[in-house]
C-alpha positions in Angstrom: 96.5 157.8 62.6 100.2 158.3 63.5 102.2 155.2 63.7 103.5 154.7 67.2 106.7 152.7 67.7 108.5 151.7 70.8 110.6 154.8 70.7 107.4 156.9 70.7 106.1 155.5 74.0 107.1 158.7 75.8 104.5 159.7 78.4 102.0 157.1 77.1 100.9 153.9 78.8 101.6 150.4 77.6 98.4 148.4 77.2 98.9 144.6 77.2 97.0 143.3 74.1 97.7 139.5 74.2 100.0 136.9 75.7 100.7 133.2 75.6 103.1 130.4 76.7 102.7 127.9 73.9 104.3 124.7 72.5 104.8 124.7 68.7 105.6 121.9 66.3 106.7 121.9 62.7 103.1 121.5 61.6 102.4 125.1 62.7 101.9 127.7 60.0 101.7 131.5 60.2 101.2 133.9 57.4 103.2 137.1 56.9 101.5 139.9 59.0 102.1 143.0 61.1 100.1 144.9 63.8 100.0 148.2 65.5 101.6 147.0 68.7 105.0 145.8 69.4 105.8 142.2 70.4 108.2 140.3 72.7 109.0 136.6 72.0 111.2 134.4 74.2 112.5 131.0 73.2 112.1 129.0 76.4 112.8 125.6 74.8 114.3 125.0 71.3 115.0 127.5 68.5 112.6 129.2 66.1 112.9 131.4 63.0 111.3 134.6 62.0 111.0 135.8 58.4 111.1 139.6 58.6 110.4 142.2 56.0 112.6 145.4 56.2 111.0 148.0 58.4 108.8 150.4 56.5 108.3 147.9 53.6 105.4 145.7 52.7 105.8 142.1 51.6 104.8 142.8 48.1 107.3 145.6 47.7 110.2 144.0 49.6 113.3 143.2 47.5 114.5 140.9 50.3 113.1 139.0 53.3 115.4 138.4 56.2 115.5 135.2 58.2 116.3 135.6 61.8 117.0 132.6 64.2 116.1 133.0 67.9 118.0 130.5 70.0 116.9 128.9 73.2 117.4 131.5 76.0 117.0 134.5 73.7 114.3 137.1 73.4 113.4 138.9 70.2 111.8 142.4 70.2 109.6 143.2 67.2 108.5 146.8 66.8 105.1 147.9 65.7 104.1 147.7 62.0 107.0 145.3 61.2 105.9 142.5 58.8 107.0 139.1 60.1 106.2 135.4 60.1 107.0 132.6 62.6 108.6 129.4 61.3 109.0 126.3 63.4 111.5 123.6 62.2 112.2 121.7 65.5 110.1 118.9 67.0 109.1 121.0 70.0 109.5 124.7 70.7 108.1 126.6 73.7 107.6 130.3 73.2 106.6 133.1 75.6 104.8 135.9 73.9 103.5 139.3 75.0 102.1 142.1 72.8 101.7 145.7 74.0 100.4 148.9 72.5 101.3 152.5 73.4 98.2 154.5 74.2 97.1 157.7 75.9 96.6 157.5 79.7 92.9 158.2 79.4 92.4 155.2 77.2 94.2 152.7 79.4 93.8 153.2 83.2 92.1 150.2 84.7 90.8 150.9 88.2 92.8 154.2 88.0 96.0 152.3 88.5 98.1 155.0 86.8 97.8 157.2 89.8 99.0 154.5 92.2 101.9 153.2 90.0 102.9 155.8 87.5 105.7 154.8 85.1 107.6 157.3 83.0 108.6 155.2 80.0 110.4 158.0 78.4 112.7 158.3 81.3 113.0 154.5 81.6 114.2 154.3 78.0 116.5 157.3 78.3 118.2 156.2 81.5 118.7 152.5 80.8 120.0 150.3 78.0 116.5 150.2 76.6 117.6 153.2 74.5 119.4 150.6 72.4 116.1 148.9 71.8 114.3 152.1 70.9 117.1 153.1 68.5 117.1 149.9 66.4 116.9 150.6 62.7 115.8 147.1 61.7 112.6 147.0 63.7 113.8 144.0 65.7 116.5 143.0 68.1 117.6 139.7 69.6 118.6 139.8 73.3 120.2 136.9 75.2 118.8 136.3 78.6 121.6 137.3 80.9 119.5 138.2 83.9 116.0 136.9 84.8 114.0 137.6 81.7 112.5 134.1 81.7 111.2 134.5 85.2 109.9 138.1 84.7 108.2 137.0 81.5 106.4 134.0 83.1 105.2 136.2 86.0 103.9 138.8 83.7 102.0 136.3 81.6 100.7 134.6 84.7 99.2 137.9 85.9 97.9 138.9 82.5 96.0 135.6 82.3 94.1 136.3 85.5 90.8 138.3 85.4 91.4 142.0 86.3 88.7 142.5 88.8 90.3 145.1 91.0 93.1 147.6 91.4 95.3 144.8 92.9 95.2 142.8 89.7 95.8 145.9 87.5 98.7 146.9 89.7 100.3 143.5 89.5 100.2 143.5 85.7 101.7 147.0 85.6 104.4 146.2 88.0 105.4 143.0 86.1 105.5 144.9 82.8 108.0 147.3 84.5 110.0 144.4 85.9 110.2 142.7 82.6 111.6 145.8 80.9 114.1 146.2 83.8 115.4 142.6 83.2 115.6 143.3 79.5 117.6 146.5 80.2 119.9 144.5 82.6 120.6 141.9 80.0 121.4 144.6 77.4 123.8 146.2 79.8 125.6 142.9 80.5 125.7 142.2 76.8 127.5 145.4 76.2 129.9 144.8 79.0 131.1 141.2 78.4 130.6 137.8 76.8 128.2 136.4 79.4 125.7 135.5 76.7 127.9 132.5 75.8 127.8 131.4 79.4 124.0 131.7 79.5 123.6 129.6 76.4 125.8 126.9 77.8 123.9 126.8 81.1 120.6 126.5 79.3 121.9 123.7 77.1 123.1 121.8 80.1 119.8 122.2 81.9 117.7 120.9 79.0 120.1 118.0 78.1 121.0 117.0 81.7 119.6 113.4 81.4 121.5 112.9 78.1 125.2 112.5 77.3 126.7 116.0 77.1 129.9 116.6 75.3 131.9 119.7 74.7 131.5 119.2 70.9 127.7 119.2 71.3 127.7 122.3 73.4 130.0 124.1 70.9 127.7 123.2 68.0 124.6 124.5 69.9 126.3 127.7 71.0 128.0 128.3 67.7 131.6 128.8 68.8 134.8 126.7 69.0 134.9 124.4 72.0 138.1 125.7 73.4 136.7 129.3 73.3 133.5 128.4 75.1 135.3 126.3 77.7 137.6 129.2 78.5 134.8 131.7 78.7 132.7 129.5 80.9 135.6 129.0 83.4 136.4 132.7 83.3 132.9 133.9 84.2 131.7 131.0 86.6 135.0 129.8 88.1 134.1 126.3 87.2 134.6 124.0 84.3 131.6 122.8 82.2 132.2 119.3 83.5 132.1 120.4 87.1 128.8 122.3 86.5 127.2 119.3 84.8 128.1 117.0 87.7 126.9 119.5 90.3 123.6 119.9 88.5 123.2 116.1 88.3 124.0 115.7 92.0 121.5 118.5 92.9 118.7 116.8 91.0 119.7 113.4 92.4 119.4 114.8 96.0 115.8 115.8 95.3 115.0 112.3 93.9 116.7 110.6 96.7 114.6 112.6 99.2 111.3 112.6 97.5 111.0 109.3 95.6 111.6 105.6 96.1 113.6 105.1 92.9 116.6 102.9 93.2 120.0 104.7 93.2 120.8 103.1 89.8 117.5 104.4 88.3 118.2 107.9 89.7 121.6 107.8 88.1 120.0 107.0 84.8 117.3 109.7 85.1 119.8 112.5 85.9 122.3 111.5 83.2 125.2 109.9 85.0 126.9 107.6 82.5 127.0 104.8 85.2 126.1 104.0 88.7 129.8 103.9 89.6 130.3 107.4 88.2 127.4 108.7 90.3 128.9 107.2 93.5 132.3 108.7 92.6 130.8 112.2 92.1 128.8 112.0 95.4 131.8 110.9 97.4 133.9 113.7 95.9 131.3 116.4 96.5 129.5 115.3 99.7 131.9 112.8 101.2 129.2 110.1 101.2 127.6 107.8 98.6 124.0 108.4 97.4 122.6 105.6 99.6 124.0 107.3 102.7 122.4 110.6 101.6 119.0 108.9 101.4 119.5 107.5 104.9 120.2 111.0 106.2 117.0 112.3 104.7 115.0 109.4 106.1 116.5 109.8 109.6 115.8 113.6 109.6 112.2 112.9 108.7 111.8 110.5 111.7 114.0 112.2 114.3 115.4 115.7 114.3 117.7 114.8 117.1 119.4 112.1 115.0 123.2 112.5 115.2 123.1 112.2 111.4 121.1 115.4 111.2 123.2 117.6 108.8 123.0 119.8 105.8 123.2 118.1 102.4 123.5 120.7 99.7 125.2 121.3 96.4 125.0 125.0 95.4 125.6 126.0 91.8 125.9 129.7 92.4 125.4 131.7 89.2 123.1 128.9 87.8 120.7 128.9 90.8 118.1 130.9 89.0 118.1 128.5 86.1 116.5 125.8 88.3 113.1 127.5 88.6 111.2 124.8 86.8 109.3 122.2 88.9 111.7 119.5 88.0 114.6 121.4 89.7 112.7 123.4 92.3 113.4 121.5 95.5 116.9 120.3 94.9 118.0 120.2 98.5 117.2 121.2 102.0 119.1 123.8 104.0 118.7 122.9 107.6 118.9 125.1 110.6 120.5 123.1 113.4 119.5 125.5 116.2 115.8 125.5 115.4 115.9 122.0 114.1 113.7 123.1 111.3 114.0 122.7 107.5 113.9 125.5 105.1 113.4 124.8 101.4 115.6 126.9 99.2 113.5 128.1 96.3 115.3 128.9 93.0 
């Protein structure tokens, strides 16, 4: 049987073979292996390593085995027939995984979905930056998430995990496969254009360490570049300093806790990572012109009486980083309120 690689998809269909969102610890062990389908792995939390045998070589005949590190916020593409092994060194790593195999249309057409939503993968590869993926000589490629790869990946896995009992289910899976590849193509295009991948790594580091002390030295070590360089790149592409972004993200999370919990202001300051209660009050006064306790009163008054004179919008927008806040912990950071209708609208990230 002819070996089919990603570049050979052509007019074929992509059949989803397996998927998972899984937490790994250093006790995990995987042997060296390969398979007839290609694989996408995304580091949602933490970093992981892959030991990779050069393409077209078996482990017993390989003169060298490469070690590739996939950092948090990066996706790795592994082509079909590539021998590889996953290695976990960190205490907790969360990985998204999807495996797909090219096949003839007649062999994969659940509920005749191909007629409803035809996808020409040959044209998709040729007309987007996916051609870079198809042309890789190593059999793998690391892609920083510069768009919404994480969101598209989660949605695809969510739909793949549901039973396919009708054309609606098959259509959703097919649509989300297409959307994932479009987000990968978008990230590849942005990677070719500028240095946004440094910014994305910084944003992810801030998000996952928000309740801890964050220093520029720590970020520089995690990203792998000098602190002066990353500080300049971040300001160039976001218009804000790293310190400003950290404080705004902490305020945004604080607003949700002030609205939805009975924690004391001091406890909220601790949970979101402000170094002190006084620092939290200072940042609130600077950003919102009121202390945290006053923000809580506004939320309480709004719940009781929409006609309260204190009815006002309390919001901290973080622009470029909005889509990073899709996890439940960040989802409802603030209300945007329509004064005319006196109704509240949750802004979903």
